[in-house]
C-alpha positions, 0 to 999 in steps of 0.5 A: 815747146817752151824755151825759156826753162834753159836756166832752171832745174828740172824737178823730175828725175826722168820721163818728164819736165816740171820747172819751178819759175818761183814767185812771179807776182809780189804779195800785194798783186797776188792778193788783188788777183786772188780777191778779184777771181774769188768774187767775180768767177762763176765758181761751181762744184764738180759732179763725179761718179765714184764707185757708182755714187754721185759725188759733189765736190766741196772744191769749186771749179771755173772753166775760162777759155776762147769760144767753143773750147769744150773740155771733158774730164771726169765724165763732165764737159765744161763750156768755157766762160770768156776771159776777164781782163785780170785772167788775160793780164795773168796769161800774157805774163805767164806766156811771156815767162814760159814762151808757151801759148794757152787758150784756156784756163781750169781754175780750182778753188780750195776753201781750206786744207781739208779740200785737196786733189787725189793722184791723177794726170792731165792727159785728156785727149783735147790737151794733145800728146805733150801737154804744156800746163802752167799752174799758178797759185794764189792764197795759202801755201800747199804741199804738191806731189809728183809720183812716177806711174811705174817706179812710184818715185815721188817728188814734192814741194811747197807751192806758195802764193804767187808761184808758177810751176810749169809742167810739160814734155812727157810729164802727164804720161809718166807721172801723176800728181796730187795736192795734199790735205792739211788740217792746219791750213784754214785759208783758201788757195786758188790754183790756175792751170792754163792749157792749150786745148786742141781739136774742139 
């Protein structure tokens, strides 16, 4: 469990824990990491089956992790690319801040505000019963929301360049989350979600 959230307010009103750690990297450092990740990672589009049709996403992803840590979501199985030095630096800092441990990272590249993520939960069996997921943003600011699966109550916030959000406890069980579209946003965003994968 994470222990460094004592002084932070839980953003969710019940049945889950989400903590905003704010901006953890200065702008010049965030820009450095953003450029390096954009230029060096093996980005690829996801292929999804929706309503019987094969969809190739404009949004691109990269799966990074310890050797052998496969991850299956949306009927796809990802094989990890080894950690880069920069991603290990970022991971180490996040682990110090949150007191959580991570062995993998799913990165999403949104080229502009037209690319988004629909309502979903990160509740795959590989993540365990109470997933702890650290979400770090680089690039353009985007609106991000949570919605309770039962009451439909919503909680929204803006995620900015260098900002760290921690999701843990029962969040994935009771809440869905999404990244909103915005036609006004022309610049890209990279989102890093650090995870602990079990049983692979």
